C-alpha positions in Angstrom: 69.4 -28.8 -27.8 65.6 -28.8 -28.5 65.9 -25.4 -30.0 68.8 -26.3 -32.2 67.6 -29.8 -33.2 65.6 -28.6 -36.4 68.8 -27.0 -37.8 70.6 -30.4 -37.8 67.8 -32.3 -39.6 67.9 -33.0 -43.4 65.4 -31.3 -45.8 63.3 -34.5 -46.2 62.5 -34.4 -42.5 59.4 -32.3 -42.0 60.7 -31.2 -38.6 63.9 -29.7 -40.1 64.4 -26.0 -40.3 65.0 -26.3 -44.0 61.7 -28.1 -44.6 59.7 -25.7 -42.4 61.3 -22.7 -44.0 60.8 -24.1 -47.5 57.2 -24.9 -46.7 56.6 -21.3 -45.6 58.3 -19.7 -48.6 56.7 -22.0 -51.1 53.3 -21.0 -49.8 54.2 -17.4 -50.3 55.5 -17.5 -53.9 54.0 -18.1 -57.3 55.0 -21.6 -58.2 53.5 -21.2 -61.7 50.7 -23.7 -61.3 47.3 -22.3 -62.0 45.5 -24.8 -59.8 47.5 -23.5 -56.7 45.4 -20.6 -55.4 45.0 -18.9 -52.0 41.6 -20.4 -51.7 43.1 -23.9 -52.0 45.5 -23.5 -49.1 48.0 -26.3 -48.6 45.9 -28.7 -46.5 48.9 -31.0 -46.3 52.5 -30.2 -45.6 54.6 -29.5 -48.7 57.2 -32.2 -48.5 59.9 -34.0 -50.4 58.8 -37.2 -52.1 59.7 -40.2 -50.1 58.8 -42.9 -52.5 59.6 -41.8 -56.1 62.7 -39.6 -55.9 64.7 -40.0 -59.0 67.9 -41.9 -58.9 70.9 -41.8 -61.3 71.6 -44.9 -63.4 74.6 -45.8 -61.4 72.5 -45.8 -58.2 74.8 -43.3 -56.5 72.7 -40.1 -56.4 69.1 -39.5 -55.4 67.4 -36.3 -56.6 64.4 -35.1 -54.6 61.7 -32.9 -55.9 58.7 -31.4 -54.1 55.2 -32.5 -54.3 52.1 -30.6 -53.3 49.2 -32.7 -52.1 45.7 -31.2 -51.8 42.2 -32.5 -51.6 39.8 -31.0 -54.2 36.2 -32.0 -54.2 37.0 -34.9 -52.0 39.7 -36.2 -54.3 43.4 -36.1 -53.6 45.4 -34.2 -56.2 49.2 -34.3 -56.5 51.3 -31.8 -58.2 55.0 -32.6 -58.9 56.9 -29.3 -58.3 60.4 -29.0 -59.9 60.0 -32.5 -61.3 61.4 -31.4 -64.8 64.4 -29.9 -63.0 65.0 -33.2 -61.2 64.8 -35.0 -64.5 67.4 -32.7 -66.1 69.8 -33.2 -63.2 69.5 -37.0 -63.4 69.9 -36.9 -67.2 72.9 -34.7 -66.9 74.6 -36.9 -64.3 73.8 -40.0 -66.4 75.5 -38.4 -69.4 78.5 -36.7 -67.9 79.2 -39.6 -65.4 80.6 -37.0 -62.9 80.4 -39.3 -59.9 82.5 -42.0 -61.6 84.9 -39.4 -63.0 85.5 -38.0 -59.5 86.1 -41.4 -58.1 88.6 -42.1 -60.8 90.3 -38.7 -60.2 90.3 -38.7 -56.4 90.2 -42.4 -55.4 87.5 -41.7 -52.8 83.7 -41.5 -52.5 81.7 -39.0 -50.5 81.3 -40.0 -46.8 78.2 -42.1 -46.3 75.1 -40.6 -44.8 73.9 -43.9 -43.5 70.2 -44.0 -44.0 69.5 -40.3 -44.1 67.2 -39.6 -47.0 66.2 -43.3 -46.8 69.5 -44.8 -47.9 73.2 -44.1 -48.3 73.0 -42.3 -51.7 74.2 -38.8 -52.1 71.1 -36.6 -51.9 70.3 -33.6 -54.1 67.3 -31.4 -53.2 65.7 -28.8 -55.4 64.7 -25.6 -53.7 62.7 -22.5 -54.7 64.6 -19.6 -56.2 64.0 -17.4 -53.1 65.0 -20.1 -50.6 66.6 -18.3 -47.7 69.5 -20.7 -47.2 70.6 -20.1 -50.8 71.1 -16.4 -50.0 74.6 -15.1 -49.8 75.7 -12.7 -47.1 75.5 -9.8 -49.5 71.9 -10.6 -50.3 72.5 -12.2 -53.7 71.2 -15.6 -54.5 73.5 -18.6 -54.6 73.1 -21.2 -57.4 73.6 -24.1 -55.0 75.1 -25.2 -51.7 76.6 -28.3 -50.2 75.6 -28.6 -46.6 77.1 -30.9 -43.9 74.9 -33.3 -42.0 74.5 -32.6 -38.3 77.2 -29.9 -38.5 80.0 -32.6 -38.5 81.5 -31.9 -41.9 81.3 -35.6 -42.7 78.4 -36.6 -44.9 76.5 -33.9 -46.7 73.6 -33.1 -49.0 73.2 -30.7 -51.9 70.6 -28.0 -52.5 70.2 -26.7 -56.1 68.2 -23.6 -57.1 65.1 -24.5 -59.1 65.3 -21.8 -61.8 68.8 -22.2 -63.3 69.4 -22.3 -67.0 70.6 -25.5 -68.5 74.3 -24.6 -68.4 74.3 -23.3 -64.8 72.2 -26.4 -63.8 74.9 -28.7 -65.1 77.9 -26.9 -63.7 76.4 -26.1 -60.4 75.5 -29.7 -59.9 79.0 -31.0 -60.5 80.5 -28.1 -58.5 78.4 -29.0 -55.4 79.0 -32.7 -55.9 82.7 -32.1 -55.9 82.3 -30.5 -52.5 80.7 -33.8 -51.3 83.8 -35.6 -52.5 86.1 -33.1 -50.8 84.6 -34.1 -47.4 86.1 -37.5 -47.9 89.5 -35.9 -47.2 88.4 -34.4 -43.9 89.3 -30.9 -45.1 88.8 -28.1 -42.6 86.1 -25.7 -43.8 87.9 -22.6 -42.5 88.5 -19.3 -44.2 92.2 -20.0 -44.8 91.2 -23.1 -46.9 88.4 -21.5 -49.0 90.7 -20.6 -51.9 91.5 -24.3 -52.4 88.0 -25.6 -51.5 86.2 -23.3 -53.9 89.0 -23.1 -56.4 89.1 -26.8 -57.0 85.3 -27.0 -57.0 85.3 -24.4 -59.8 88.1 -26.2 -61.6 85.9 -29.4 -61.4 83.4 -27.6 -63.6 86.0 -27.5 -66.4 87.1 -31.1 -65.6 83.5 -32.4 -66.3 82.4 -29.7 -68.9 85.6 -28.4 -70.6 83.7 -26.8 -73.4 81.3 -24.8 -71.3 84.0 -22.5 -69.9 81.8 -21.6 -66.8 85.0 -21.2 -64.7 86.2 -18.3 -66.9 83.7 -15.9 -65.3 85.9 -15.8 -62.2 89.2 -14.8 -63.8 88.6 -11.1 -63.2 88.0 -11.7 -59.5 91.5 -13.2 -59.0 94.1 -12.6 -61.7 94.2 -8.7 -61.6 94.5 -8.7 -57.8 98.0 -10.0 -56.9 98.2 -7.7 -54.0 95.6 -9.6 -52.1 96.3 -12.4 -49.7 95.5 -15.9 -51.1 93.4 -16.4 -48.0 91.0 -13.5 -48.8 87.4 -14.3 -49.0 84.5 -12.5 -50.7 83.9 -10.9 -54.1 84.3 -14.4 -55.6 88.1 -14.1 -55.0 88.3 -17.7 -53.7 86.4 -18.9 -56.8 88.9 -17.3 -59.1 91.7 -19.3 -57.4 90.6 -22.1 -59.7 93.4 -20.8 -62.0 96.0 -22.7 -59.9 94.5 -26.2 -60.1 93.6 -25.3 -63.7 97.3 -24.7 -64.4 98.3 -27.9 -62.7 95.7 -30.0 -64.7 97.0 -28.6 -68.0 100.6 -29.0 -67.1 100.7 -32.4 -65.4 98.6 -35.6 -65.8 96.5 -37.1 -63.1 99.4 -39.0 -61.6 
């Protein structure tokens, strides 16, 4: 239990595997700040902000960015890392009202995380581009991930890659947020369900951003392969299954 404990803690807990791994990786990458040099080693742990994380206007989502604290010539200096990305995410969510739209569509809210992250808001964390937990099994880098708390599949938190372009940042955020809503239905995260879990999450990108057409990139992974089982996973096949909920949404109304 002691060995496994760090894996079940949230990113804002400095004892969590995520935080420890992130600290290590952040120290070994170029964060693009000239004042961060090897000679100015991190004399304090790189940690998520605990007092100034950004919150969406509706008070439903908290977006965490990193901060680097260091003492230079006896004075404490604080560098906000990924803060502009956090601002963009909050601005996007305030504009697209994805949370309210999902509530209206599904009639549910994401399972509460209690006071994890300091309160019961849905938490989004921004991670370095080379963050190991965003790596796919084939070695490629994922744009984002929705992770369950304590391995229960109930409440969850979201990790978004720090170097996404504006379009990917918007669609990845609402995609992972939709996964948080899915957990309100106690869906089983097993391979046989991935086509529906990922298919509807990809469809939700079109639901929130119908003009961006981000979902269309998965068509070739699904439509030309009728010989494959619907339960196949890999090669983005399950993402291409968005075509079924897409068809339903264009054919029938929400009721």
